[in-house]
C-alpha positions as CSV (number, residue, x, y, z in Angstrom):
1,M,48.0,120.3,29.7
2,T,49.5,121.0,33.2
3,D,46.4,120.1,35.1
4,A,46.5,116.7,33.3
5,L,50.1,116.2,34.1
6,F,49.7,117.0,37.5
7,E,46.8,114.3,37.7
8,Y,49.0,111.9,35.9
9,T,51.9,112.4,38.2
10,I,49.9,112.4,41.4
11,H,48.4,109.3,40.0
12,L,52.0,107.6,39.6
13,A,52.8,108.8,43.1
14,D,49.8,107.4,44.8
15,N,50.3,104.0,43.1
16,S,53.9,103.7,44.6
17,L,52.9,105.4,48.3
18,I,49.7,103.2,49.2
19,M,51.5,100.3,47.7
20,G,54.7,101.2,49.7
21,H,52.8,101.7,52.9
22,R,50.6,98.6,52.7
23,L,53.8,96.5,52.3
24,S,55.9,98.3,55.2
25,E,53.0,96.8,57.4
26,L,54.8,93.4,56.9
27,T,58.1,94.7,58.2
28,G,58.9,92.1,61.5
29,H,56.2,89.8,60.4
30,G,57.9,88.0,57.1
31,P,58.0,84.6,56.9
32,M,61.6,84.3,57.5
33,L,64.4,86.9,58.4
34,E,65.7,87.3,54.5
35,Q,62.2,87.6,53.3
36,D,61.2,90.0,56.1
37,I,64.1,92.3,54.9
38,A,63.5,91.8,51.3
39,I,59.7,93.4,51.9
40,S,60.9,96.0,53.6
41,N,63.2,97.2,51.1
42,I,60.7,96.8,48.4
43,A,58.7,99.2,50.6
44,L,60.8,101.5,50.7
45,D,61.6,101.3,47.0
46,Y,58.0,102.2,46.1
47,I,57.9,105.1,48.8
48,G,61.1,106.3,47.1
49,Q,59.1,106.6,43.7
50,S,56.5,108.2,45.3
51,R,58.7,111.2,46.6
52,Y,60.2,111.6,43.0
53,F,56.3,111.8,41.8
54,F,55.6,114.0,44.4
55,Q,58.4,116.5,44.1
56,Y,58.1,116.7,40.6
57,A,54.0,117.4,41.1
58,A,54.7,119.9,43.7
59,S,57.0,121.8,41.0
60,L,54.2,122.1,38.4
61,K,51.7,123.7,40.7
62,G,54.4,126.3,41.6
63,L,52.9,126.4,45.0
64,P,54.1,125.9,48.3
65,A,53.4,122.4,48.2
66,S,55.9,119.8,49.0
67,E,55.9,115.9,48.9
68,D,54.8,115.9,52.6
69,T,51.8,118.1,51.8
70,L,50.6,116.0,49.2
71,A,51.0,112.9,50.8
72,F,49.8,113.4,54.2
73,L,47.2,116.6,53.5
74,R,44.5,115.3,50.9
75,D,41.9,113.3,51.6
76,A,41.0,109.9,49.9
77,P,38.8,111.3,47.5
78,E,41.9,113.3,46.1
79,F,43.9,110.1,45.6
80,K,44.2,108.6,42.3
81,N,45.9,105.0,43.0
82,F,44.6,101.5,41.9
83,L,42.3,99.9,44.1
84,I,44.7,97.0,44.3
85,T,47.6,98.7,46.3
86,E,44.6,99.3,49.1
87,I,43.2,96.2,49.4
88,P,44.5,94.5,52.6
89,N,47.8,92.3,52.5
90,G,46.1,89.2,53.6
91,D,48.1,86.0,53.8
92,W,51.9,85.9,52.1
93,S,50.3,84.4,49.2
94,K,47.7,87.2,48.8
95,T,50.7,89.9,49.3
96,M,53.0,88.0,46.6
97,M,49.9,88.1,44.4
98,K,49.2,91.6,44.6
99,L,53.2,92.4,44.4
100,F,53.6,90.4,41.1
101,C,50.4,91.8,39.4
102,F,51.1,95.4,40.0
103,S,55.3,95.5,40.0
104,T,54.5,93.5,36.6
105,Y,52.5,96.4,35.5
106,L,55.1,99.0,36.5
107,Y,57.7,96.9,34.6
108,F,56.2,97.4,31.7
109,L,54.9,100.9,32.1
110,Y,58.2,102.1,33.1
111,Q,59.9,100.5,30.0
112,K,57.9,103.2,27.9
113,L,57.7,106.1,30.5
114,I,61.3,106.3,29.8
115,Y,60.5,107.8,26.1
116,S,58.2,110.2,27.5
117,S,58.3,113.8,26.1
118,D,58.6,114.7,29.8
119,K,61.9,114.3,30.6
120,Q,61.6,114.6,34.7
121,L,58.9,111.6,34.3
122,A,61.1,109.7,31.8
123,A,64.1,109.9,34.1
124,I,61.9,108.8,37.2
125,A,60.7,106.0,35.1
126,E,64.6,104.9,34.2
127,K,65.7,104.9,37.9
128,S,62.6,103.1,39.2
129,L,62.3,100.4,36.3
130,K,65.8,98.7,37.8
131,E,64.0,98.3,41.2
132,V,60.9,96.7,39.6
133,S,62.6,94.5,37.6
134,Y,63.7,93.2,41.1
135,H,60.4,93.3,42.5
136,V,58.9,91.3,39.2
137,R,61.8,88.5,39.7
138,W,61.2,87.8,43.6
139,S,57.5,88.0,43.3
140,S,57.3,85.8,40.4
141,E,59.5,83.1,42.4
142,W,57.1,83.2,45.3
143,I,54.2,82.9,43.1
144,I,56.0,79.6,41.3
145,R,57.2,78.3,45.2
146,L,53.7,78.8,46.3
147,G,51.6,77.4,43.4
148,D,53.8,74.3,42.5
149,G,54.6,73.6,46.1
150,T,52.7,72.0,48.8
151,K,48.5,71.3,48.8
152,E,48.2,74.3,50.9
153,S,50.0,76.7,49.8
154,N,48.9,75.9,46.1
155,Q,45.2,75.9,47.3
156,R,46.2,79.2,49.4
157,I,47.7,80.9,45.9
158,I,44.7,79.9,44.0
159,V,42.2,81.6,46.3
160,S,44.7,84.9,46.4
161,L,44.2,85.1,42.6
162,Q,40.8,84.9,42.8
163,E,40.5,87.6,45.2
164,V,43.5,89.9,43.6
165,W,42.3,89.5,40.3
166,P,39.3,91.6,39.6
167,Y,41.4,94.3,41.0
168,T,43.7,94.1,38.0
169,G,41.7,95.3,34.8
170,E,41.7,98.9,36.4
171,M,45.4,99.1,35.5
172,F,44.5,99.1,31.9
173,D,41.4,101.6,32.2
174,L,42.2,104.9,30.5
175,S,41.4,107.8,32.5
176,D,40.7,111.2,31.1
177,F,43.8,112.6,32.2
178,E,46.0,109.7,30.5
179,K,44.1,110.6,27.3
180,D,45.0,114.1,27.4
181,C,48.9,112.9,28.5
182,R,48.7,110.7,25.7
183,S,48.1,113.0,23.2
184,E,51.4,115.1,24.1
185,N,53.3,111.7,24.1
186,I,53.5,112.3,27.9
187,S,51.9,109.0,29.0
188,V,51.9,105.2,28.0
189,D,49.6,103.5,25.7
190,L,48.1,100.9,27.9
191,E,46.9,98.8,25.4
192,E,50.2,98.8,23.9
193,I,51.7,97.2,27.2
194,Q,48.5,95.2,28.2
195,P,50.0,92.3,25.7
196,G,53.2,92.1,27.2
197,W,51.8,92.0,30.8
198,R,49.4,89.2,29.9
199,Q,52.0,87.3,28.3
200,K,54.4,87.9,31.1
201,V,51.6,86.9,34.1
202,T,50.5,83.8,32.0
203,E,54.1,82.4,31.8
204,V,54.6,82.6,35.7
205,F,51.0,81.0,36.1
206,R,52.2,78.4,33.8
207,E,54.9,77.6,35.6
208,A,53.3,77.8,39.0
209,T,50.5,75.4,37.7
210,L,47.7,78.0,38.1
211,S,44.8,78.5,35.3
212,F,44.7,81.8,33.5
213,P,41.3,83.1,35.0
214,D,38.7,84.1,32.9
215,K,38.7,86.8,30.8
216,N,35.0,87.7,31.4
217,I,35.4,88.2,35.1
218,W,34.1,91.4,36.2
219,M,36.5,94.2,37.1
220,Q,37.0,96.6,40.3
221,K,37.8,100.3,39.2
222,G,37.1,103.5,40.5
223,G,41.0,104.4,42.3
224,K,41.8,107.0,39.2
225,T,39.1,108.8,39.5
226,G,39.1,108.9,43.4
227,I,36.4,106.4,44.2
228,H,38.1,103.8,46.9
229,T,37.2,101.1,49.2
230,E,36.7,101.7,52.9
231,H,40.7,100.8,53.0
232,L,42.0,103.5,51.8
233,G,40.4,105.5,54.8
234,H,42.1,103.4,57.2
235,I,45.5,103.9,55.4
236,L,45.3,107.5,55.4
237,A,44.2,107.7,59.4
238,E,47.2,105.9,60.3
239,M,49.6,107.4,57.6
240,Q,48.4,111.2,58.0
241,F,47.7,111.4,61.9
242,L,50.9,112.9,63.0
243,Q,51.0,115.4,60.3
244,R,47.3,116.3,60.9
245,A,47.7,116.5,64.7
246,Y,50.9,118.8,64.7
247,P,50.7,120.4,61.4
248,G,54.3,121.6,60.1
249,C,56.1,119.3,62.3
250,N,59.4,118.0,61.5
251,W,62.2,116.1,63.4
């Protein structure tokens, strides 16, 4: 079970790390100062969550590994993050669509994970839930503002929905390590949280005058098993360069 728990914890850490890194690219590029600061703080929230998960994952192996080792010295096939976290930000509407779909998933996931039989995961989820609740509220307001705004903003959010939606199915695609953890009441039953996620998304889309996508749309997947888009390689090349060029460096 230790191996499955390690993989599950790494999966949670990778999701937050890669999403946080992607959002950090927008620092200094927000549409206005207030939103620039907000998106930067959200990026920090996710990176902070990833640190807790990485620290716990390192302790599970009992090896001289650290959060930095797990973040900076693994190659792309070893990462288990969702593909939605690694695809490019695009324009503001696409970033908001990515953030809304992902943070809403985490909101319902953490609501259940706080009851995990693994007390450390439960504690991290409880702390992270407060942050994610804000992310959902903030991003949903932007979805509504763009969808029910001008003709151009509405068209942009429609295009963003079409681009992002095929990456949402993977969030509820059960992996082997999740199945193993579920048998011990460690992880969350994804089928149990999916209806709540769909209801929340539907409510926001309705207010934003957006139509819920066809349920038969083909979904991308592979991130949980280490099969990624080419974008992750570019992210890691930038994120890991310093540590790989100067092993063990510190400030």
